[in-house]
C-alpha positions as CSV (number, residue, x, y, z in Angstrom):
1,M,66.9,22.3,-54.9
2,Q,63.3,21.9,-54.2
3,K,60.6,24.0,-55.7
4,V,58.1,25.8,-53.6
5,Y,54.7,26.6,-54.9
6,P,52.8,29.5,-53.4
7,I,49.4,28.6,-51.9
8,E,46.7,31.0,-52.5
9,S,44.0,31.3,-49.9
10,R,40.8,32.4,-51.2
11,C,37.6,33.3,-49.3
12,L,34.5,32.0,-50.8
13,D,32.4,34.9,-51.9
14,V,29.0,34.3,-50.2
15,E,26.4,36.9,-50.5
16,P,24.9,38.0,-47.2
17,L,21.4,37.3,-48.6
18,E,22.3,33.6,-49.3
19,V,23.4,33.2,-45.6
20,L,20.1,34.7,-44.5
21,A,18.2,32.3,-46.8
22,V,20.0,29.3,-45.4
23,L,19.4,30.5,-41.8
24,G,15.7,31.1,-42.6
25,S,15.3,27.6,-44.1
26,L,16.9,26.1,-41.0
27,A,14.7,28.2,-38.6
28,T,11.6,27.1,-40.6
29,A,12.6,23.4,-40.3
30,I,13.1,23.8,-36.5
31,A,9.9,25.7,-36.1
32,T,8.0,22.9,-38.1
33,V,9.4,20.2,-35.8
34,V,8.4,22.2,-32.7
35,L,4.9,22.7,-34.2
36,V,4.5,19.0,-34.9
37,V,5.5,18.2,-31.3
38,V,3.1,20.8,-29.9
39,L,0.3,19.5,-32.0
40,W,1.0,15.9,-30.9
41,R,0.9,17.0,-27.3
42,T,-2.3,18.9,-27.9
43,I,-4.0,15.9,-29.4
44,K,-2.9,13.7,-26.4
45,Q,-4.3,16.4,-24.0
46,M,-7.6,16.4,-26.0
47,E,-7.8,12.6,-25.7
48,A,-7.4,12.9,-21.9
49,T,-10.0,15.6,-21.8
50,V,-12.5,13.4,-23.8
51,K,-11.8,10.5,-21.5
52,L,-12.3,12.6,-18.4
53,S,-15.6,14.0,-19.9
54,K,-16.8,10.4,-20.4
55,I,-16.0,9.5,-16.8
56,Q,-17.7,12.7,-15.6
57,T,-20.8,11.9,-17.6
58,E,-21.0,8.4,-16.3
59,F,-20.5,9.3,-12.7
60,R,-21.6,12.8,-12.2
61,F,-24.5,13.4,-14.6
62,R,-26.7,10.6,-13.3
63,P,-28.9,9.8,-10.3
64,W,-27.1,8.5,-7.2
65,I,-29.6,7.0,-4.7
66,G,-28.4,6.2,-1.2
67,P,-29.5,6.3,2.5
68,V,-29.5,9.5,4.5
69,S,-29.0,7.8,7.8
70,S,-29.3,4.4,9.5
71,I,-32.4,2.3,9.8
72,K,-34.7,3.8,12.4
73,H,-37.4,2.1,14.5
74,I,-40.7,4.0,14.3
75,G,-42.9,1.9,16.6
76,E,-45.3,-1.0,16.8
77,S,-48.4,-1.4,14.7
78,N,-50.8,-4.4,14.6
79,G,-48.3,-6.8,16.1
80,K,-45.4,-5.7,13.9
81,E,-42.5,-3.5,14.5
82,Q,-42.1,-0.7,11.9
83,F,-38.7,0.5,10.6
84,D,-37.9,3.4,8.3
85,V,-35.1,3.9,5.8
86,T,-34.7,7.4,4.3
87,I,-33.1,7.5,0.9
88,K,-32.0,10.5,-1.1
89,N,-31.0,11.2,-4.7
90,Y,-27.6,12.7,-4.4
91,G,-27.1,12.9,-8.2
92,E,-27.6,15.8,-10.5
93,L,-30.2,14.1,-12.6
94,P,-33.6,12.6,-11.6
95,A,-34.1,8.9,-11.2
96,T,-37.1,8.0,-13.3
97,F,-38.1,4.9,-11.4
98,V,-36.8,3.7,-8.0
99,K,-37.7,0.1,-6.9
100,A,-37.1,-0.9,-3.3
101,S,-36.5,-4.6,-2.4
102,F,-36.5,-6.1,1.1
103,K,-35.7,-9.4,2.5
104,M,-35.5,-10.6,6.2
105,N,-33.9,-13.8,7.5
106,T,-32.8,-15.3,10.8
107,E,-29.6,-16.6,9.1
108,T,-26.8,-14.5,7.7
109,I,-27.6,-13.0,4.3
110,K,-24.8,-13.0,1.8
111,K,-24.7,-10.5,-1.1
112,Q,-23.7,-13.1,-3.7
113,D,-26.7,-15.3,-2.7
114,L,-29.2,-12.4,-2.6
115,K,-32.3,-12.8,-4.9
116,F,-35.5,-10.8,-4.4
117,E,-38.9,-12.2,-5.3
118,E,-41.6,-9.9,-6.9
119,K,-43.6,-9.8,-3.6
120,E,-40.5,-8.4,-1.9
121,T,-40.3,-5.3,-4.1
122,F,-42.1,-2.0,-3.9
123,S,-42.1,0.9,-6.4
124,L,-41.0,4.3,-4.9
125,G,-41.6,6.1,-8.2
126,P,-39.4,8.9,-9.6
127,M,-36.9,10.9,-7.5
128,L,-35.7,14.4,-8.4
129,P,-32.2,15.6,-7.4
130,T,-31.9,16.2,-3.6
131,M,-35.4,14.6,-3.1
132,E,-35.8,12.3,-0.1
133,K,-38.3,9.3,0.2
134,H,-39.0,6.9,3.0
135,Y,-39.3,3.2,2.8
136,W,-40.9,1.3,5.6
137,F,-40.5,-2.4,6.4
138,F,-42.2,-4.4,9.1
139,I,-40.9,-7.3,11.3
140,D,-43.2,-9.4,13.5
141,S,-43.1,-8.2,17.1
142,Q,-42.6,-11.8,18.4
143,T,-39.5,-12.1,16.2
144,I,-38.1,-8.9,17.7
145,Q,-38.8,-10.1,21.2
146,K,-37.0,-13.4,20.5
147,A,-34.0,-11.4,19.2
148,K,-34.0,-9.3,22.3
149,K,-33.8,-12.5,24.4
150,D,-30.9,-13.7,22.2
151,E,-32.9,-16.7,20.9
152,L,-32.3,-15.7,17.3
153,K,-30.7,-13.1,15.1
154,I,-32.4,-10.9,12.5
155,F,-30.8,-10.0,9.2
156,V,-32.3,-7.7,6.6
157,A,-31.2,-6.9,3.1
158,L,-32.4,-3.7,1.3
159,F,-31.7,-2.8,-2.3
160,F,-32.8,0.3,-4.1
161,E,-32.6,-0.1,-7.9
162,Y,-33.0,2.6,-10.6
163,P,-32.3,3.0,-14.3
164,I,-29.3,5.0,-15.6
165,T,-28.2,5.8,-19.2
166,N,-26.3,2.5,-19.8
167,G,-28.4,0.1,-17.8
168,N,-29.5,-0.2,-14.1
169,S,-27.8,1.0,-11.0
170,G,-28.6,0.5,-7.3
171,Y,-27.5,0.7,-3.7
172,G,-27.7,-2.3,-1.4
173,M,-27.1,-3.0,2.2
174,I,-27.2,-5.9,4.6
175,S,-27.8,-5.2,8.2
176,Q,-28.1,-7.1,11.5
177,Y,-30.6,-6.2,14.3
178,N,-28.9,-5.1,17.5
179,P,-31.1,-5.9,20.5
180,Q,-29.2,-3.5,22.8
181,T,-29.9,-0.4,20.7
182,G,-33.1,-1.6,19.0
183,G,-31.6,-0.6,15.7
184,F,-29.7,-2.2,12.8
185,V,-25.9,-2.3,12.2
186,H,-24.8,-2.4,8.5
187,S,-22.6,-5.4,7.8
188,D,-22.3,-4.8,4.0
189,M,-23.0,-2.0,1.6
190,W,-22.4,-1.8,-2.1
191,V,-23.2,0.1,-5.3
192,K,-24.2,-1.8,-8.4
193,G,-23.9,-0.7,-12.0
194,A,-21.3,2.0,-11.5
195,T,-18.1,1.0,-13.3
196,G,-15.3,0.4,-10.8
197,L,-17.4,0.6,-7.7
198,E,-18.9,-2.9,-7.5
């Protein structure tokens, strides 16, 4: 015959306070992990905000000089045709010193080959936000007449340069004279000194 031993089943005596203490520790650990994740995401968000503020400072809080409209013919004076370019400061800060440069040629002007001599530049002075200024340039009337007869072509390059916080910026354009309209058609326009816009 085989002996049978009785098995006693015992319940562990666990105090309800001990269960609460264990659950509290577990909840604290989970809350700590969640807090670390939230802090990490907050730091990442602050990095993005700082980057955006830097971009906003570079592109918004600075002068932006550009033309208001196309080049306009004003009239003839002393055997020269007079043209007008109106520029405006579209930025939120003043431009302390604006320098205009002009070059005319009967051959195509390329941006990469463009160099202005000192005699081809003119100081327009400072420009407050929303301020407009006019720059005039002159072309010999005989040259204009030859262009109207299709004997030659006229190309002009204009560049308006001004200082900004981290160097110089400017707006440039290359235009060709249109004999039918008596005005200029822009063939190239660019902004210099603004990150990502050149």
